C-alpha positions as CSV (number, residue, x, y, z in Angstrom):
1,M,17.3,-53.0,-12.1
2,T,21.0,-53.4,-12.8
3,D,23.5,-53.4,-9.9
4,A,24.8,-50.0,-11.0
5,M,21.4,-48.5,-10.6
6,A,20.4,-50.3,-7.4
7,V,19.5,-48.0,-4.5
8,P,19.2,-50.0,-1.2
9,E,17.3,-47.2,0.5
10,R,16.0,-43.7,-0.3
11,A,18.8,-41.1,-0.4
12,S,18.5,-38.4,2.2
13,L,19.5,-35.5,-0.1
14,G,17.9,-32.1,-0.5
15,Y,17.7,-29.2,-2.9
16,D,21.0,-27.8,-1.8
17,D,22.7,-31.0,-2.9
18,L,21.5,-30.7,-6.5
19,P,24.4,-28.5,-7.8
20,R,26.9,-31.0,-6.5
21,L,25.0,-33.9,-8.0
22,I,24.8,-32.2,-11.4
23,A,28.6,-31.4,-11.2
24,L,29.2,-35.2,-11.1
25,M,28.0,-35.4,-14.7
26,T,30.6,-34.2,-17.2
27,G,31.0,-34.1,-21.0
28,D,30.8,-31.9,-24.0
29,E,27.1,-32.2,-24.7
30,K,25.5,-31.5,-21.3
31,H,23.0,-28.8,-22.5
32,S,23.6,-27.4,-19.1
33,T,21.4,-24.3,-19.6
34,S,18.5,-26.5,-20.5
35,A,19.0,-28.5,-17.4
36,D,19.3,-25.4,-15.2
37,S,16.1,-24.0,-16.5
38,T,14.1,-27.0,-15.2
39,L,15.8,-27.6,-11.9
40,D,13.4,-25.8,-9.6
41,V,10.3,-27.1,-11.3
42,L,11.6,-30.7,-11.1
43,W,12.5,-30.4,-7.5
44,V,9.2,-29.0,-6.4
45,L,7.3,-31.7,-8.4
46,Y,9.2,-34.6,-6.8
47,D,9.5,-33.1,-3.4
48,R,6.1,-31.6,-2.8
49,V,3.6,-32.6,-5.5
50,L,3.9,-36.0,-7.2
51,N,2.6,-39.1,-5.6
52,V,5.5,-41.4,-6.7
53,T,8.4,-43.0,-4.8
54,P,11.2,-45.4,-5.7
55,A,9.2,-48.2,-3.9
56,A,6.1,-47.4,-5.9
57,A,7.7,-46.6,-9.3
58,D,5.5,-49.3,-11.0
59,D,2.4,-48.9,-8.9
60,P,-0.6,-48.4,-11.2
61,E,-1.9,-45.7,-8.8
62,R,1.2,-43.6,-9.0
63,D,1.3,-40.1,-10.6
64,R,3.1,-40.0,-13.9
65,F,5.8,-37.4,-14.8
66,L,6.8,-37.0,-18.5
67,L,9.9,-35.0,-19.4
68,S,9.1,-33.9,-22.9
69,K,12.0,-31.4,-22.9
70,G,14.4,-34.4,-22.9
71,H,17.6,-32.7,-24.0
72,G,19.8,-31.6,-21.1
73,P,18.4,-34.2,-18.6
74,M,21.1,-33.7,-15.9
75,A,18.7,-31.8,-13.6
76,Y,16.2,-34.7,-14.0
77,Y,18.9,-37.3,-13.2
78,A,20.1,-35.3,-10.2
79,V,16.6,-35.1,-8.8
80,L,16.0,-38.8,-9.4
81,A,19.2,-39.5,-7.5
82,A,18.3,-37.2,-4.7
83,R,14.9,-38.8,-4.3
84,G,16.4,-42.3,-4.4
85,F,15.3,-43.6,-7.8
86,I,18.9,-44.1,-8.9
87,S,22.2,-44.2,-7.2
88,V,24.3,-41.1,-6.8
89,E,27.3,-43.1,-8.1
90,T,25.6,-43.7,-11.4
91,L,25.6,-39.9,-12.1
92,A,29.4,-40.0,-12.8
93,T,28.8,-42.4,-15.7
94,F,26.6,-39.9,-17.6
95,G,27.1,-40.1,-21.3
96,T,29.5,-43.0,-21.4
97,Y,28.9,-45.8,-23.8
98,D,27.6,-48.3,-21.3
99,S,25.8,-45.9,-19.0
100,P,22.0,-46.0,-18.5
101,L,22.2,-42.2,-18.3
102,G,22.2,-41.0,-21.9
103,H,21.9,-37.5,-23.3
104,H,18.2,-38.2,-23.5
105,P,16.4,-40.3,-20.8
106,D,15.5,-43.9,-21.6
107,R,12.5,-45.4,-19.9
108,M,13.9,-48.9,-20.4
109,L,17.1,-48.2,-18.5
110,I,16.2,-45.7,-15.7
111,P,13.8,-46.4,-12.8
112,G,11.1,-43.8,-12.5
113,V,11.4,-42.5,-16.1
114,E,8.0,-42.8,-17.9
115,I,8.9,-42.0,-21.5
116,S,12.0,-41.9,-23.6
117,S,12.2,-38.4,-24.9
118,G,14.3,-35.9,-26.8
119,S,12.3,-35.5,-30.0
120,L,10.4,-32.3,-29.2
121,G,6.6,-32.2,-29.6
122,H,5.9,-35.8,-28.4
123,G,5.5,-35.5,-24.7
124,L,2.1,-33.6,-24.5
125,P,0.4,-35.9,-27.1
126,I,1.7,-38.9,-25.2
127,A,0.5,-37.4,-21.9
128,I,-3.0,-37.0,-23.3
129,G,-3.2,-40.7,-24.3
130,L,-1.9,-41.6,-20.9
131,A,-4.5,-39.4,-19.1
132,L,-7.3,-40.9,-21.2
133,G,-6.1,-44.4,-20.4
134,L,-6.1,-43.7,-16.7
135,R,-9.5,-42.1,-16.9
136,A,-10.8,-45.3,-18.7
137,Q,-9.4,-47.3,-15.8
138,R,-11.1,-45.0,-13.3
139,R,-7.8,-44.1,-11.7
140,S,-7.2,-40.7,-10.0
141,S,-3.5,-40.5,-10.9
142,R,-2.1,-37.2,-12.1
143,V,-0.2,-36.8,-15.4
144,V,2.3,-34.0,-15.4
145,V,4.4,-33.2,-18.5
146,L,7.2,-30.6,-18.7
147,V,7.7,-28.8,-22.0
148,G,9.8,-25.9,-23.1
149,D,8.4,-22.7,-24.6
150,A,10.2,-23.2,-27.9
151,E,8.8,-26.8,-28.1
152,L,5.3,-25.3,-28.4
153,D,6.3,-24.3,-31.9
154,E,5.6,-27.9,-32.9
155,G,2.3,-28.4,-34.6
156,S,1.6,-31.6,-32.6
157,N,1.3,-29.5,-29.5
158,H,-1.3,-27.1,-30.9
159,E,-3.5,-30.1,-31.7
160,A,-2.9,-31.6,-28.3
161,I,-3.7,-28.4,-26.5
162,A,-7.0,-28.1,-28.3
163,L,-7.9,-31.8,-27.7
164,A,-7.1,-31.9,-24.0
165,G,-9.3,-28.8,-23.4
166,R,-12.2,-30.3,-25.3
167,L,-11.9,-33.6,-23.4
168,G,-11.7,-31.9,-20.0
169,L,-8.7,-33.9,-18.8
170,D,-8.6,-32.5,-15.3
171,R,-5.9,-35.0,-14.2
172,L,-3.5,-33.5,-16.7
173,T,-1.1,-30.7,-16.0
174,V,1.4,-29.1,-18.4
175,V,4.3,-27.1,-17.0
176,V,5.9,-24.8,-19.6
177,V,9.4,-23.7,-18.7
178,D,9.5,-20.3,-20.4
179,N,13.0,-18.8,-21.2
180,R,11.7,-16.8,-24.2
181,S,13.4,-19.1,-26.7
182,A,10.4,-19.7,-29.0
183,T,11.0,-18.6,-32.6
184,Y,8.1,-16.2,-32.9
185,G,6.9,-15.7,-29.3
186,W,3.3,-15.9,-28.2
187,P,1.0,-12.9,-28.7
188,G,-0.9,-12.5,-25.5
189,G,1.4,-14.8,-23.6
190,I,1.7,-18.6,-23.4
191,A,-1.1,-18.9,-20.8
192,G,-3.6,-17.2,-23.1
193,R,-2.9,-19.9,-25.8
194,F,-4.1,-22.6,-23.4
195,E,-6.9,-20.6,-21.8
196,I,-8.6,-20.0,-25.1
197,E,-8.9,-23.8,-25.4
198,G,-10.5,-24.2,-22.0
199,W,-7.5,-24.8,-19.8
200,A,-6.9,-23.4,-16.3
201,A,-3.7,-21.4,-16.4
202,A,-1.2,-19.8,-14.0
203,T,2.0,-17.9,-14.7
204,V,4.6,-18.0,-11.9
205,D,8.3,-17.4,-11.1
206,G,10.0,-20.6,-12.1
207,R,12.5,-20.2,-9.2
208,D,9.8,-19.6,-6.5
209,H,9.2,-23.0,-4.9
210,D,6.1,-21.9,-2.9
211,A,4.5,-20.3,-6.0
212,L,5.2,-23.4,-8.1
213,A,3.7,-25.7,-5.5
214,A,0.6,-23.6,-5.1
215,A,0.1,-23.5,-8.9
216,F,0.6,-27.3,-9.2
217,T,-1.9,-28.0,-6.5
218,A,-4.6,-25.4,-7.4
219,E,-8.0,-26.9,-8.1
220,H,-9.1,-27.1,-11.8
221,I,-12.4,-29.0,-12.0
222,S,-13.3,-30.6,-15.3
223,R,-10.4,-29.0,-17.3
224,P,-6.6,-29.5,-17.7
225,S,-4.2,-27.0,-16.2
226,V,-1.0,-25.3,-17.4
227,V,1.6,-23.7,-15.3
228,V,3.9,-21.3,-17.1
229,A,7.2,-21.2,-15.1
230,M,9.2,-18.0,-16.1
231,V,13.0,-18.4,-15.9
232,E,15.9,-16.2,-17.0
233,E,15.9,-15.5,-20.7
234,G,18.2,-18.0,-22.5
235,A,18.4,-20.3,-19.5
């Protein structure tokens, strides 16, 4: 870890601090609406669901979070700072030529980041491979991947949805942040697309922390789960 990223102890910051942390990141290509749409989901995952801490960021038994919706990562960086994975001071370097915090997250530069992302349609297929690897190692770690509703237009995701259902990957959870930006929409709703392939599915208010936490922790024996988090249209 570089000195700029070093965090001597876990930051004692909460949800109410996130807008201030995001405001530290400036520039012309922030994709701020994309960041805002994921903020509550990310906070609930890191605050109440995922078994991962800065001290255990490389622990083989940790839960894995994959941000497939890699554009507009400021909310992700803010949550990582609030939870102590990176320093708050680093946020102000966002987007500069020598900063570890790029416009898409880089797993080689940022502690706690599992995949380098930004090219849409890659996160879910990678998550399936990761879940299969953990199953082969007989580990109980969860794999959670966040995608956008428009990202589901990618054909790779259709194949991944079908495969994960057939394989019964019950340690895999997909959270779809739905701001109704998909090109053609989803007849019957996004949840139905997953359910027909054997997934457990829940659709919740993407700003309701209790509803999100309940959906993320609901039992889904022998099958993967999807949580569709509804947010404001265009967010």
